[in-house]
PDB file with SEQRES, HELIX, SHEET and CRYST1 records, atoms N, CA, C and O in Angstrom:
SEQRES   1 A   77  MET ALA GLU TRP PHE GLY ALA PHE ASP ASP LEU ARG VAL          
SEQRES   2 A   77  ASP VAL GLU GLU LEU ILE ASP ALA GLY ASP ARG VAL VAL          
SEQRES   3 A   77  VAL VAL LEU ARG LEU HIS GLY ARG ALA ARG GLY SER ALA          
SEQRES   4 A   77  HIS GLU VAL ASP MET SER GLU THR HIS VAL LEU THR MET          
SEQRES   5 A   77  ARG ASP GLY LYS VAL THR GLU ILE HIS GLU TYR PRO THR          
SEQRES   6 A   77  LYS ALA GLU ALA LEU SER VAL VAL ALA LEU ASP GLY              
HELIX    1 AA1 ALA A    2  PHE A    5  1                                   4    
HELIX    2 AA2 LYS A   66  ASP A   76  1                                  11    
SHEET    1 AA1 4 PHE A   8  ALA A  21  0                                        
SHEET    2 AA1 4 ARG A  24  ALA A  35 -1                                        
SHEET    3 AA1 4 GLU A  41  ARG A  53 -1                                        
SHEET    4 AA1 4 LYS A  56  TYR A  63 -1                                        
CRYST1    1.000    1.000    1.000  90.00  90.00  90.00 P 1           1          
ATOM      1  N   MET A   1     120.859  66.575 179.589  1.00  0.00           N  
ATOM      2  CA  MET A   1     119.636  66.140 179.390  1.00  0.00           C  
ATOM      3  C   MET A   1     119.642  64.606 179.155  1.00  0.00           C  
ATOM      4  O   MET A   1     118.642  63.936 179.414  1.00  0.00           O  
ATOM      5  N   ALA A   2     120.742  64.080 178.679  1.00  0.00           N  
ATOM      6  CA  ALA A   2     120.788  62.711 178.383  1.00  0.00           C  
ATOM      7  C   ALA A   2     120.640  61.957 179.805  1.00  0.00           C  
ATOM      8  O   ALA A   2     119.924  60.963 179.932  1.00  0.00           O  
ATOM      9  N   GLU A   3     121.369  62.510 180.837  1.00  0.00           N  
ATOM     10  CA  GLU A   3     121.256  61.946 182.152  1.00  0.00           C  
ATOM     11  C   GLU A   3     119.884  61.929 182.784  1.00  0.00           C  
ATOM     12  O   GLU A   3     119.477  60.982 183.457  1.00  0.00           O  
ATOM     13  N   TRP A   4     119.162  63.075 182.523  1.00  0.00           N  
ATOM     14  CA  TRP A   4     117.766  63.267 182.893  1.00  0.00           C  
ATOM     15  C   TRP A   4     116.865  62.176 182.313  1.00  0.00           C  
ATOM     16  O   TRP A   4     116.127  61.465 182.995  1.00  0.00           O  
ATOM     17  N   PHE A   5     117.004  62.113 180.948  1.00  0.00           N  
ATOM     18  CA  PHE A   5     116.114  61.128 180.294  1.00  0.00           C  
ATOM     19  C   PHE A   5     116.547  59.717 180.510  1.00  0.00           C  
ATOM     20  O   PHE A   5     115.728  58.814 180.344  1.00  0.00           O  
ATOM     21  N   GLY A   6     117.824  59.449 180.882  1.00  0.00           N  
ATOM     22  CA  GLY A   6     118.310  58.195 181.363  1.00  0.00           C  
ATOM     23  C   GLY A   6     117.672  57.631 182.673  1.00  0.00           C  
ATOM     24  O   GLY A   6     117.746  56.439 182.971  1.00  0.00           O  
ATOM     25  N   ALA A   7     117.036  58.578 183.439  1.00  0.00           N  
ATOM     26  CA  ALA A   7     116.422  58.172 184.666  1.00  0.00           C  
ATOM     27  C   ALA A   7     115.062  57.552 184.458  1.00  0.00           C  
ATOM     28  O   ALA A   7     114.364  57.262 185.429  1.00  0.00           O  
ATOM     29  N   PHE A   8     114.667  57.341 183.217  1.00  0.00           N  
ATOM     30  CA  PHE A   8     113.396  56.699 182.910  1.00  0.00           C  
ATOM     31  C   PHE A   8     113.522  55.600 182.058  1.00  0.00           C  
ATOM     32  O   PHE A   8     114.307  55.605 181.110  1.00  0.00           O  
ATOM     33  N   ASP A   9     112.662  54.483 182.389  1.00  0.00           N  
ATOM     34  CA  ASP A   9     112.552  53.366 181.537  1.00  0.00           C  
ATOM     35  C   ASP A   9     111.756  53.559 180.343  1.00  0.00           C  
ATOM     36  O   ASP A   9     111.970  52.978 179.279  1.00  0.00           O  
ATOM     37  N   ASP A  10     110.694  54.521 180.586  1.00  0.00           N  
ATOM     38  CA  ASP A  10     109.832  54.759 179.504  1.00  0.00           C  
ATOM     39  C   ASP A  10     109.448  56.219 179.701  1.00  0.00           C  
ATOM     40  O   ASP A  10     109.012  56.567 180.798  1.00  0.00           O  
ATOM     41  N   LEU A  11     109.582  57.089 178.715  1.00  0.00           N  
ATOM     42  CA  LEU A  11     109.336  58.461 178.800  1.00  0.00           C  
ATOM     43  C   LEU A  11     108.691  58.989 177.472  1.00  0.00           C  
ATOM     44  O   LEU A  11     109.236  58.758 176.392  1.00  0.00           O  
ATOM     45  N   ARG A  12     107.549  59.687 177.562  1.00  0.00           N  
ATOM     46  CA  ARG A  12     107.094  60.288 176.381  1.00  0.00           C  
ATOM     47  C   ARG A  12     106.773  61.809 176.710  1.00  0.00           C  
ATOM     48  O   ARG A  12     106.123  62.183 177.685  1.00  0.00           O  
ATOM     49  N   VAL A  13     107.348  62.643 175.714  1.00  0.00           N  
ATOM     50  CA  VAL A  13     107.134  64.081 175.811  1.00  0.00           C  
ATOM     51  C   VAL A  13     106.176  64.586 174.746  1.00  0.00           C  
ATOM     52  O   VAL A  13     106.498  64.541 173.559  1.00  0.00           O  
ATOM     53  N   ASP A  14     104.991  65.073 175.150  1.00  0.00           N  
ATOM     54  CA  ASP A  14     104.037  65.651 174.165  1.00  0.00           C  
ATOM     55  C   ASP A  14     104.081  67.118 174.206  1.00  0.00           C  
ATOM     56  O   ASP A  14     104.019  67.714 175.281  1.00  0.00           O  
ATOM     57  N   VAL A  15     104.193  67.780 172.977  1.00  0.00           N  
ATOM     58  CA  VAL A  15     104.211  69.251 172.809  1.00  0.00           C  
ATOM     59  C   VAL A  15     102.664  69.628 172.766  1.00  0.00           C  
ATOM     60  O   VAL A  15     101.926  69.257 171.853  1.00  0.00           O  
ATOM     61  N   GLU A  16     102.257  70.388 173.824  1.00  0.00           N  
ATOM     62  CA  GLU A  16     101.006  70.829 173.868  1.00  0.00           C  
ATOM     63  C   GLU A  16     100.634  72.066 173.132  1.00  0.00           C  
ATOM     64  O   GLU A  16      99.574  72.222 172.526  1.00  0.00           O  
ATOM     65  N   GLU A  17     101.693  73.019 173.247  1.00  0.00           N  
ATOM     66  CA  GLU A  17     101.525  74.322 172.711  1.00  0.00           C  
ATOM     67  C   GLU A  17     102.882  74.944 172.291  1.00  0.00           C  
ATOM     68  O   GLU A  17     103.876  74.733 172.987  1.00  0.00           O  
ATOM     69  N   LEU A  18     102.948  75.687 171.197  1.00  0.00           N  
ATOM     70  CA  LEU A  18     104.094  76.426 170.769  1.00  0.00           C  
ATOM     71  C   LEU A  18     103.587  77.895 170.634  1.00  0.00           C  
ATOM     72  O   LEU A  18     102.568  78.203 170.016  1.00  0.00           O  
ATOM     73  N   ILE A  19     104.434  78.790 171.300  1.00  0.00           N  
ATOM     74  CA  ILE A  19     104.001  80.213 171.282  1.00  0.00           C  
ATOM     75  C   ILE A  19     105.282  80.981 170.650  1.00  0.00           C  
ATOM     76  O   ILE A  19     106.386  80.856 171.179  1.00  0.00           O  
ATOM     77  N   ASP A  20     105.105  81.715 169.590  1.00  0.00           N  
ATOM     78  CA  ASP A  20     106.049  82.469 168.917  1.00  0.00           C  
ATOM     79  C   ASP A  20     106.347  83.838 169.778  1.00  0.00           C  
ATOM     80  O   ASP A  20     105.488  84.704 169.949  1.00  0.00           O  
ATOM     81  N   ALA A  21     107.556  83.905 170.245  1.00  0.00           N  
ATOM     82  CA  ALA A  21     107.821  85.132 170.974  1.00  0.00           C  
ATOM     83  C   ALA A  21     109.077  85.822 170.463  1.00  0.00           C  
ATOM     84  O   ALA A  21     109.988  86.179 171.209  1.00  0.00           O  
ATOM     85  N   GLY A  22     109.066  85.993 169.098  1.00  0.00           N  
ATOM     86  CA  GLY A  22     110.168  86.716 168.410  1.00  0.00           C  
ATOM     87  C   GLY A  22     111.385  85.782 168.251  1.00  0.00           C  
ATOM     88  O   GLY A  22     111.334  84.783 167.534  1.00  0.00           O  
ATOM     89  N   ASP A  23     112.441  86.131 168.922  1.00  0.00           N  
ATOM     90  CA  ASP A  23     113.617  85.257 168.819  1.00  0.00           C  
ATOM     91  C   ASP A  23     113.520  84.044 169.829  1.00  0.00           C  
ATOM     92  O   ASP A  23     114.457  83.256 169.951  1.00  0.00           O  
ATOM     93  N   ARG A  24     112.435  83.938 170.493  1.00  0.00           N  
ATOM     94  CA  ARG A  24     112.207  82.885 171.407  1.00  0.00           C  
ATOM     95  C   ARG A  24     110.963  82.087 170.998  1.00  0.00           C  
ATOM     96  O   ARG A  24     110.126  82.554 170.225  1.00  0.00           O  
ATOM     97  N   VAL A  25     110.869  80.829 171.559  1.00  0.00           N  
ATOM     98  CA  VAL A  25     109.713  80.050 171.502  1.00  0.00           C  
ATOM     99  C   VAL A  25     109.471  79.482 172.795  1.00  0.00           C  
ATOM    100  O   VAL A  25     110.328  78.924 173.481  1.00  0.00           O  
ATOM    101  N   VAL A  26     108.068  79.676 173.148  1.00  0.00           N  
ATOM    102  CA  VAL A  26     107.553  79.082 174.483  1.00  0.00           C  
ATOM    103  C   VAL A  26     106.956  77.730 174.039  1.00  0.00           C  
ATOM    104  O   VAL A  26     106.140  77.632 173.122  1.00  0.00           O  
ATOM    105  N   VAL A  27     107.432  76.692 174.768  1.00  0.00           N  
ATOM    106  CA  VAL A  27     107.003  75.368 174.423  1.00  0.00           C  
ATOM    107  C   VAL A  27     106.395  74.792 175.731  1.00  0.00           C  
ATOM    108  O   VAL A  27     107.074  74.663 176.749  1.00  0.00           O  
ATOM    109  N   VAL A  28     105.158  74.471 175.660  1.00  0.00           N  
ATOM    110  CA  VAL A  28     104.321  73.939 176.791  1.00  0.00           C  
ATOM    111  C   VAL A  28     104.359  72.365 176.548  1.00  0.00           C  
ATOM    112  O   VAL A  28     103.846  71.875 175.542  1.00  0.00           O  
ATOM    113  N   LEU A  29     104.971  71.624 177.490  1.00  0.00           N  
ATOM    114  CA  LEU A  29     105.115  70.208 177.376  1.00  0.00           C  
ATOM    115  C   LEU A  29     104.340  69.450 178.463  1.00  0.00           C  
ATOM    116  O   LEU A  29     104.020  69.981 179.527  1.00  0.00           O  
ATOM    117  N   ARG A  30     104.059  68.190 178.140  1.00  0.00           N  
ATOM    118  CA  ARG A  30     103.439  67.230 179.024  1.00  0.00           C  
ATOM    119  C   ARG A  30     104.374  65.989 179.153  1.00  0.00           C  
ATOM    120  O   ARG A  30     104.575  65.377 178.104  1.00  0.00           O  
ATOM    121  N   LEU A  31     104.952  65.546 180.241  1.00  0.00           N  
ATOM    122  CA  LEU A  31     105.764  64.410 180.295  1.00  0.00           C  
ATOM    123  C   LEU A  31     105.051  63.243 180.988  1.00  0.00           C  
ATOM    124  O   LEU A  31     104.487  63.351 182.078  1.00  0.00           O  
ATOM    125  N   HIS A  32     105.118  62.208 180.322  1.00  0.00           N  
ATOM    126  CA  HIS A  32     104.492  60.905 180.846  1.00  0.00           C  
ATOM    127  C   HIS A  32     105.588  59.864 180.897  1.00  0.00           C  
ATOM    128  O   HIS A  32     106.374  59.816 179.952  1.00  0.00           O  
ATOM    129  N   GLY A  33     105.713  59.035 181.899  1.00  0.00           N  
ATOM    130  CA  GLY A  33     106.753  57.978 181.957  1.00  0.00           C  
ATOM    131  C   GLY A  33     106.819  57.313 183.324  1.00  0.00           C  
ATOM    132  O   GLY A  33     106.064  57.600 184.252  1.00  0.00           O  
ATOM    133  N   ARG A  34     107.817  56.371 183.372  1.00  0.00           N  
ATOM    134  CA  ARG A  34     108.066  55.559 184.486  1.00  0.00           C  
ATOM    135  C   ARG A  34     109.493  55.776 184.899  1.00  0.00           C  
ATOM    136  O   ARG A  34     110.401  55.748 184.069  1.00  0.00           O  
ATOM    137  N   ALA A  35     109.694  55.992 186.171  1.00  0.00           N  
ATOM    138  CA  ALA A  35     111.050  56.032 186.661  1.00  0.00           C  
ATOM    139  C   ALA A  35     111.821  54.730 186.548  1.00  0.00           C  
ATOM    140  O   ALA A  35     111.247  53.680 186.836  1.00  0.00           O  
ATOM    141  N   ARG A  36     113.148  54.730 186.127  1.00  0.00           N  
ATOM    142  CA  ARG A  36     113.831  53.544 185.914  1.00  0.00           C  
ATOM    143  C   ARG A  36     113.880  52.727 187.243  1.00  0.00           C  
ATOM    144  O   ARG A  36     114.217  53.230 188.315  1.00  0.00           O  
ATOM    145  N   GLY A  37     113.533  51.489 187.088  1.00  0.00           N  
ATOM    146  CA  GLY A  37     113.671  50.540 188.143  1.00  0.00           C  
ATOM    147  C   GLY A  37     112.534  50.649 189.204  1.00  0.00           C  
ATOM    148  O   GLY A  37     112.672  50.095 190.295  1.00  0.00           O  
ATOM    149  N   SER A  38     111.429  51.348 188.900  1.00  0.00           N  
ATOM    150  CA  SER A  38     110.322  51.388 189.770  1.00  0.00           C  
ATOM    151  C   SER A  38     109.008  51.383 189.035  1.00  0.00           C  
ATOM    152  O   SER A  38     108.996  51.383 187.804  1.00  0.00           O  
ATOM    153  N   ALA A  39     107.947  51.379 189.719  1.00  0.00           N  
ATOM    154  CA  ALA A  39     106.646  51.454 189.190  1.00  0.00           C  
ATOM    155  C   ALA A  39     106.070  52.876 189.186  1.00  0.00           C  
ATOM    156  O   ALA A  39     104.982  53.142 188.673  1.00  0.00           O  
ATOM    157  N   HIS A  40     106.852  53.760 189.781  1.00  0.00           N  
ATOM    158  CA  HIS A  40     106.395  55.136 189.903  1.00  0.00           C  
ATOM    159  C   HIS A  40     106.108  55.821 188.502  1.00  0.00           C  
ATOM    160  O   HIS A  40     106.994  55.962 187.659  1.00  0.00           O  
ATOM    161  N   GLU A  41     104.880  56.208 188.331  1.00  0.00           N  
ATOM    162  CA  GLU A  41     104.521  56.929 187.124  1.00  0.00           C  
ATOM    163  C   GLU A  41     104.675  58.386 187.232  1.00  0.00           C  
ATOM    164  O   GLU A  41     104.302  58.967 188.251  1.00  0.00           O  
ATOM    165  N   VAL A  42     105.237  59.052 186.178  1.00  0.00           N  
ATOM    166  CA  VAL A  42     105.284  60.398 186.137  1.00  0.00           C  
ATOM    167  C   VAL A  42     104.300  61.005 185.026  1.00  0.00           C  
ATOM    168  O   VAL A  42     104.216  60.531 183.893  1.00  0.00           O  
ATOM    169  N   ASP A  43     103.620  62.028 185.447  1.00  0.00           N  
ATOM    170  CA  ASP A  43     102.621  62.652 184.550  1.00  0.00           C  
ATOM    171  C   ASP A  43     102.757  64.244 185.036  1.00  0.00           C  
ATOM    172  O   ASP A  43     102.200  64.625 186.066  1.00  0.00           O  
ATOM    173  N   MET A  44     103.449  65.024 184.305  1.00  0.00           N  
ATOM    174  CA  MET A  44     103.717  66.332 184.690  1.00  0.00           C  
ATOM    175  C   MET A  44     103.738  67.308 183.532  1.00  0.00           C  
ATOM    176  O   MET A  44     103.926  66.898 182.386  1.00  0.00           O  
ATOM    177  N   SER A  45     103.553  68.568 183.799  1.00  0.00           N  
ATOM    178  CA  SER A  45     103.685  69.675 182.693  1.00  0.00           C  
ATOM    179  C   SER A  45     104.825  70.549 183.100  1.00  0.00           C  
ATOM    180  O   SER A  45     105.056  70.757 184.291  1.00  0.00           O  
ATOM    181  N   GLU A  46     105.538  71.060 182.147  1.00  0.00           N  
ATOM    182  CA  GLU A  46     106.413  72.167 182.317  1.00  0.00           C  
ATOM    183  C   GLU A  46     106.500  72.913 180.965  1.00  0.00           C  
ATOM    184  O   GLU A  46     106.051  72.472 179.907  1.00  0.00           O  
ATOM    185  N   THR A  47     107.103  74.043 181.120  1.00  0.00           N  
ATOM    186  CA  THR A  47     107.232  74.954 179.936  1.00  0.00           C  
ATOM    187  C   THR A  47     108.627  75.269 179.838  1.00  0.00           C  
ATOM    188  O   THR A  47     109.284  75.526 180.846  1.00  0.00           O  
ATOM    189  N   HIS A  48     109.143  75.266 178.631  1.00  0.00           N  
ATOM    190  CA  HIS A  48     110.474  75.701 178.198  1.00  0.00           C  
ATOM    191  C   HIS A  48     110.449  77.010 177.307  1.00  0.00           C  
ATOM    192  O   HIS A  48     109.551  77.287 176.512  1.00  0.00           O  
ATOM    193  N   VAL A  49     111.532  77.742 177.553  1.00  0.00           N  
ATOM    194  CA  VAL A  49     111.652  78.936 176.623  1.00  0.00           C  
ATOM    195  C   VAL A  49     112.977  78.641 175.949  1.00  0.00           C  
ATOM    196  O   VAL A  49     114.033  78.471 176.558  1.00  0.00           O  
ATOM    197  N   LEU A  50     112.818  78.597 174.618  1.00  0.00           N  
ATOM    198  CA  LEU A  50     113.962  78.271 173.694  1.00  0.00           C  
ATOM    199  C   LEU A  50     114.357  79.592 173.058  1.00  0.00           C  
ATOM    200  O   LEU A  50     113.514  80.287 172.491  1.00  0.00           O  
ATOM    201  N   THR A  51     115.696  79.960 173.154  1.00  0.00           N  
ATOM    202  CA  THR A  51     116.105  81.139 172.338  1.00  0.00           C  
ATOM    203  C   THR A  51     116.663  80.643 171.093  1.00  0.00           C  
ATOM    204  O   THR A  51     117.378  79.641 171.099  1.00  0.00           O  
ATOM    205  N   MET A  52     116.376  81.296 169.986  1.00  0.00           N  
ATOM    206  CA  MET A  52     116.736  80.881 168.660  1.00  0.00           C  
ATOM    207  C   MET A  52     117.609  81.777 168.022  1.00  0.00           C  
ATOM    208  O   MET A  52     117.358  82.981 168.076  1.00  0.00           O  
ATOM    209  N   ARG A  53     118.626  81.352 167.408  1.00  0.00           N  
ATOM    210  CA  ARG A  53     119.536  82.190 166.505  1.00  0.00           C  
ATOM    211  C   ARG A  53     119.976  81.500 165.246  1.00  0.00           C  
ATOM    212  O   ARG A  53     120.575  80.426 165.309  1.00  0.00           O  
ATOM    213  N   ASP A  54     119.718  82.040 164.191  1.00  0.00           N  
ATOM    214  CA  ASP A  54     120.044  81.440 162.796  1.00  0.00           C  
ATOM    215  C   ASP A  54     119.349  80.043 162.711  1.00  0.00           C  
ATOM    216  O   ASP A  54     119.939  79.109 162.168  1.00  0.00           O  
ATOM    217  N   GLY A  55     118.098  79.892 163.244  1.00  0.00           N  
ATOM    218  CA  GLY A  55     117.330  78.693 163.024  1.00  0.00           C  
ATOM    219  C   GLY A  55     117.774  77.550 164.059  1.00  0.00           C  
ATOM    220  O   GLY A  55     117.344  76.402 163.946  1.00  0.00           O  
ATOM    221  N   LYS A  56     118.607  77.911 165.012  1.00  0.00           N  
ATOM    222  CA  LYS A  56     119.180  76.922 166.005  1.00  0.00           C  
ATOM    223  C   LYS A  56     118.922  77.327 167.408  1.00  0.00           C  
ATOM    224  O   LYS A  56     118.989  78.507 167.754  1.00  0.00           O  
ATOM    225  N   VAL A  57     118.621  76.337 168.237  1.00  0.00           N  
ATOM    226  CA  VAL A  57     118.357  76.613 169.690  1.00  0.00           C  
ATOM    227  C   VAL A  57     119.727  76.894 170.360  1.00  0.00           C  
ATOM    228  O   VAL A  57     120.624  76.052 170.324  1.00  0.00           O  
ATOM    229  N   THR A  58     119.870  78.108 170.977  1.00  0.00           N  
ATOM    230  CA  THR A  58     121.122  78.526 171.638  1.00  0.00           C  
ATOM    231  C   THR A  58     120.999  78.557 173.135  1.00  0.00           C  
ATOM    232  O   THR A  58     122.002  78.644 173.842  1.00  0.00           O  
ATOM    233  N   GLU A  59     119.723  78.486 173.652  1.00  0.00           N  
ATOM    234  CA  GLU A  59     119.530  78.432 175.088  1.00  0.00           C  
ATOM    235  C   GLU A  59     118.108  77.819 175.330  1.00  0.00           C  
ATOM    236  O   GLU A  59     117.183  78.006 174.539  1.00  0.00           O  
ATOM    237  N   ILE A  60     117.998  77.087 176.458  1.00  0.00           N  
ATOM    238  CA  ILE A  60     116.755  76.430 176.951  1.00  0.00           C  
ATOM    239  C   ILE A  60     116.683  76.785 178.345  1.00  0.00           C  
ATOM    240  O   ILE A  60     117.635  76.548 179.087  1.00  0.00           O  
ATOM    241  N   HIS A  61     115.575  77.363 178.781  1.00  0.00           N  
ATOM    242  CA  HIS A  61     115.253  77.532 180.253  1.00  0.00           C  
ATOM    243  C   HIS A  61     113.913  76.851 180.572  1.00  0.00           C  
ATOM    244  O   HIS A  61     112.946  76.956 179.817  1.00  0.00           O  
ATOM    245  N   GLU A  62     113.893  76.195 181.645  1.00  0.00           N  
ATOM    246  CA  GLU A  62     112.667  75.513 182.185  1.00  0.00           C  
ATOM    247  C   GLU A  62     111.900  76.266 183.112  1.00  0.00           C  
ATOM    248  O   GLU A  62     112.495  76.968 183.929  1.00  0.00           O  
ATOM    249  N   TYR A  63     110.530  76.211 183.096  1.00  0.00           N  
ATOM    250  CA  TYR A  63     109.692  76.835 184.035  1.00  0.00           C  
ATOM    251  C   TYR A  63     108.591  75.916 184.364  1.00  0.00           C  
ATOM    252  O   TYR A  63     108.072  75.193 183.513  1.00  0.00           O  
ATOM    253  N   PRO A  64     108.206  75.947 185.698  1.00  0.00           N  
ATOM    254  CA  PRO A  64     107.220  75.000 186.168  1.00  0.00           C  
ATOM    255  C   PRO A  64     105.792  75.293 185.572  1.00  0.00           C  
ATOM    256  O   PRO A  64     104.934  74.412 185.513  1.00  0.00           O  
ATOM    257  N   THR A  65     105.583  76.599 185.128  1.00  0.00           N  
ATOM    258  CA  THR A  65     104.212  76.869 184.564  1.00  0.00           C  
ATOM    259  C   THR A  65     104.332  77.714 183.342  1.00  0.00           C  
ATOM    260  O   THR A  65     105.345  78.377 183.122  1.00  0.00           O  
ATOM    261  N   LYS A  66     103.273  77.693 182.526  1.00  0.00           N  
ATOM    262  CA  LYS A  66     103.248  78.437 181.387  1.00  0.00           C  
ATOM    263  C   LYS A  66     103.186  79.968 181.734  1.00  0.00           C  
ATOM    264  O   LYS A  66     103.774  80.795 181.036  1.00  0.00           O  
ATOM    265  N   ALA A  67     102.499  80.290 182.768  1.00  0.00           N  
ATOM    266  CA  ALA A  67     102.435  81.737 183.198  1.00  0.00           C  
ATOM    267  C   ALA A  67     103.772  82.328 183.657  1.00  0.00           C  
ATOM    268  O   ALA A  67     104.090  83.493 183.415  1.00  0.00           O  
ATOM    269  N   GLU A  68     104.501  81.504 184.299  1.00  0.00           N  
ATOM    270  CA  GLU A  68     105.917  82.007 184.695  1.00  0.00           C  
ATOM    271  C   GLU A  68     106.713  82.162 183.452  1.00  0.00           C  
ATOM    272  O   GLU A  68     107.382  83.187 183.320  1.00  0.00           O  
ATOM    273  N   ALA A  69     106.712  81.262 182.536  1.00  0.00           N  
ATOM    274  CA  ALA A  69     107.527  81.394 181.321  1.00  0.00           C  
ATOM    275  C   ALA A  69     107.143  82.638 180.499  1.00  0.00           C  
ATOM    276  O   ALA A  69     107.992  83.410 180.052  1.00  0.00           O  
ATOM    277  N   LEU A  70     105.820  82.791 180.324  1.00  0.00           N  
ATOM    278  CA  LEU A  70     105.271  83.911 179.547  1.00  0.00           C  
ATOM    279  C   LEU A  70     105.672  85.272 180.357  1.00  0.00           C  
ATOM    280  O   LEU A  70     105.932  86.288 179.712  1.00  0.00           O  
ATOM    281  N   SER A  71     105.710  85.270 181.564  1.00  0.00           N  
ATOM    282  CA  SER A  71     106.114  86.575 182.308  1.00  0.00           C  
ATOM    283  C   SER A  71     107.572  86.898 182.051  1.00  0.00           C  
ATOM    284  O   SER A  71     107.925  88.064 181.871  1.00  0.00           O  
ATOM    285  N   VAL A  72     108.458  85.843 182.028  1.00  0.00           N  
ATOM    286  CA  VAL A  72     109.817  86.061 181.796  1.00  0.00           C  
ATOM    287  C   VAL A  72     110.037  86.587 180.394  1.00  0.00           C  
ATOM    288  O   VAL A  72     110.799  87.537 180.213  1.00  0.00           O  
ATOM    289  N   VAL A  73     109.406  86.013 179.415  1.00  0.00           N  
ATOM    290  CA  VAL A  73     109.513  86.494 178.000  1.00  0.00           C  
ATOM    291  C   VAL A  73     109.032  87.950 177.921  1.00  0.00           C  
ATOM    292  O   VAL A  73     109.700  88.761 177.279  1.00  0.00           O  
ATOM    293  N   ALA A  74     107.956  88.300 178.515  1.00  0.00           N  
ATOM    294  CA  ALA A  74     107.460  89.610 178.472  1.00  0.00           C  
ATOM    295  C   ALA A  74     108.378  90.631 179.163  1.00  0.00           C  
ATOM    296  O   ALA A  74     108.485  91.774 178.719  1.00  0.00           O  
ATOM    297  N   LEU A  75     109.027  90.217 180.231  1.00  0.00           N  
ATOM    298  CA  LEU A  75     109.991  91.079 180.936  1.00  0.00           C  
ATOM    299  C   LEU A  75     111.292  91.270 180.199  1.00  0.00           C  
ATOM    300  O   LEU A  75     111.883  92.348 180.245  1.00  0.00           O  
ATOM    301  N   ASP A  76     111.758  90.206 179.500  1.00  0.00           N  
ATOM    302  CA  ASP A  76     112.936  90.322 178.643  1.00  0.00           C  
ATOM    303  C   ASP A  76     112.635  90.943 177.211  1.00  0.00           C  
ATOM    304  O   ASP A  76     113.551  91.482 176.590  1.00  0.00           O  
ATOM    305  N   GLY A  77     111.535  90.878 176.764  1.00  0.00           N  
ATOM    306  CA  GLY A  77     111.254  91.366 175.447  1.00  0.00           C  
ATOM    307  C   GLY A  77     110.853  92.726 175.357  1.00  0.00           C  
ATOM    308  O   GLY A  77     110.593  93.222 174.261  1.00  0.00           O  
TER     309      GLY A  77                                                      
END                                                                             
């Protein structure tokens, strides 16, 4: 993740929604930033599914859409 974040001169991540899915949390994010060394602006959304154990994140999976993440949680749960 540090490598990915390092690709930006300026990056802001806004949490738009958190969804309780038992031992998992669905996190809908909006990313805003500028790629390092360029004027290219990034404005995109993605959704992460975090697996929790004893109050700590043990896994993170990225999905391009909220619908896809929710379908994975429903299939696994």
